[in-house]
Each structure stands twice: as C-alpha cells, then as structure tokens.
N, C-alpha and C positions, 0 to 999 in steps of 0.2 A: 643026829637029833642029840640033845643033853638029856641026860636023864638025871633024876634027883640024886644027891650025895655021890656026884662025881665032881672032880676037879676040872676046871676049865684050863685047856692049853691055849698058849697064843695062837691066834689064827685059826682057832676051831671055832666053826660056825655056832652061835647059840640058839637060833630058831630059823625056820625057812619061811618065806613069805609065798603064798600062792599066787605066783604072778599073772594068771589069766584074768583072774577078777580084776586086779588093777589095770591091766591092759584093755579090757573092755570098757573099763570106766574112761580110761583117757581116751579111748576111740569115740565114745560117747560124747565126752565133753569138747573133743575136737570137731565133731560133727556139727554140736550146738554152736560153737564158735563160727564155722562155716557158714551155718545158717543165717546167723546174726549177721555176719559180714555182707551176705546176699542182700538181706534186708536194709542193712544200712545204704548199700550202694542203690537199691530201688528207691529209697527215700531221697537219697540225694539227687537222683536223676529226676525225681518228682519236682523237688523244689527247683531244679534248674528250669524245668519245664514251666512251671507257675511263675518263675521271675520273668520268663520269655514273655508269657502271657499278660504279666502286669505292666511290662515294658510296651507291649502293642497297646494295652488298653489306654495307657498315658499318652502315647502318640495319638490315637484316635481322638482322646479328649482334647489334646493341643490343637488337633486339625480343626475339630469343631468350634473349639473356641476362636481360632484364628478365623473361620469362615464366619461365625456371629459377629465377629467385630467388623470384619469386611463389610457385611450385609448393613449394620449399623452405620458404618460410615457413608455407604452408598445411599442409605436412606436420608442422612443429613445433607449429602452432597446434592441428590436430585430432585429431594422433597416431594416423593411420588408415595403416597400413603396406599394408595390402591396396589401399587407394585409390590408392597411388604406386609400385606395382610392386616392393614388398619382402615381398610375400606368399610363403610357401614354393610350390616349384612342386608340381603335383599329379602 
C-alpha cells in the first residue's frame, strides 16, 4: 500500500481492491442474466404454442365457414326448408 508522502515508483501498486465483493456481484449479475434467459425462453415457447392454437382456431373457422357455404348451397339446390331448420315451429 502507498502511504502519504512517499514517491511512487513505476509498477508499484497505488491501491488494492477487495476482489471478493466484485466477484460476488458479478456472480449475482450472471445469475440474474441466466434467470432472464430462462424467462425469455419460456415466453418464446409460450408464443409458439399460442401461434399454434391461433392457427388451429383459424383452420376450425375456415372449416365451419366451408360447411356453412355447403349447407347454404344444398338448401338452394334442394329447396327443402324443413331440412335446414326453416320449417315453422310446432
């Protein structure tokens, strides 16, 4: 250590840092980064799952719309109101 009123020589340490505190802080920050990486990966996986669910819902909607169109065409083609729920209620 350097004491007051002494000359400094080349290569002589001026002060020392207690490295244990810095190593502990670095380890804590690295753990925080790792936890954030895990959270990001989990969210990305959730996004992929939600996209798959959206795609499935769109496919179901397309299927239902096609079925509705087919039923409407059948109704027009065969002209059978009671077959398609247009019969008067009893």
